[in-house]
C-alpha positions in Angstrom: 108.6 102.3 106.3 107.9 99.1 108.3 104.9 100.7 109.5 103.1 101.1 106.3 101.8 97.8 105.3 99.6 96.8 102.4 95.4 96.4 103.7 95.5 93.3 102.0 99.3 91.8 102.0 98.5 89.0 100.0 97.7 91.4 96.9 100.6 93.2 97.7 103.4 92.9 94.6 106.4 95.2 96.1 106.6 97.6 99.1 106.3 101.0 97.6 108.7 103.6 97.2 109.7 105.8 100.9 109.0 109.1 98.5 105.6 108.0 97.5 104.7 107.4 101.0 106.3 110.6 102.0 104.2 112.8 98.9 101.2 111.1 100.2 101.7 111.5 103.7 102.6 115.3 102.8 99.3 115.9 100.7 96.8 114.6 103.1 98.5 116.9 106.1 98.5 120.0 103.9 95.7 119.2 102.0 96.9 119.3 99.0 95.0 117.4 96.1 97.1 114.0 94.8 96.7 115.9 90.8 98.8 119.0 92.5 101.0 116.8 94.1 101.9 114.9 90.9 102.5 118.3 89.3 105.0 119.7 92.0 107.0 116.3 92.7 108.2 113.5 90.6 105.6 111.5 91.4 103.3 109.1 89.6 99.8 109.8 89.8 99.1 106.5 89.6 101.4 105.0 92.4 100.2 108.6 94.7 96.6 107.1 94.5 97.5 103.5 94.7 99.4 104.1 98.0 96.9 106.6 99.1 94.5 103.4 98.6 96.0 100.6 100.5 98.7 102.3 102.7 97.8 105.2 104.1 95.2 104.3 106.9 94.6 105.1 110.4 96.4 101.8 111.8 99.7 102.6 109.6 100.0 106.0 111.1 99.1 105.8 114.5 102.2 102.7 114.1 104.7 104.7 112.1 103.8 107.6 114.8 104.5 105.0 118.1 107.0 104.4 116.3 109.0 107.9 115.9 107.9 108.8 119.1 109.5 105.6 120.7 112.4 106.2 118.8 112.6 110.0 120.3 112.1 108.8 124.1 115.7 106.9 123.8 117.4 110.2 122.8 119.8 111.9 125.3 118.3 114.8 124.6 114.6 113.9 125.5 115.9 113.6 129.5 116.5 117.3 129.3 113.0 117.7 129.3 111.8 116.5 132.7 112.3 120.1 134.0 109.7 119.9 137.0 107.7 117.3 139.5 105.2 117.1 137.2 107.0 115.4 134.5 107.8 116.3 130.6 108.2 120.2 129.9 106.9 121.0 126.4 106.0 124.1 124.5 103.6 124.5 121.5 106.1 127.0 120.0 108.6 124.7 120.2 111.0 126.9 122.4 112.3 126.0 125.9 
């Protein structure tokens, strides 16, 4: 959650709950409107809108994705996917 910083840090009163950030990311990724997300989750509509406007942007998503990828590369299983001379083996459907 450290990757998600406020757009204007001097106006940030407190860090948002991780659950609200997760709800924003899922709502944006799946195309669910914020109203529907508040109906199907325990997240307050005002919190969802505030976090979406102030914390979710290209820079924070890029930084968080980079943190996840760097952590994944450090896992022992990651070396098992170097199956050939040309680099990392990957599959779209998730099967090896």
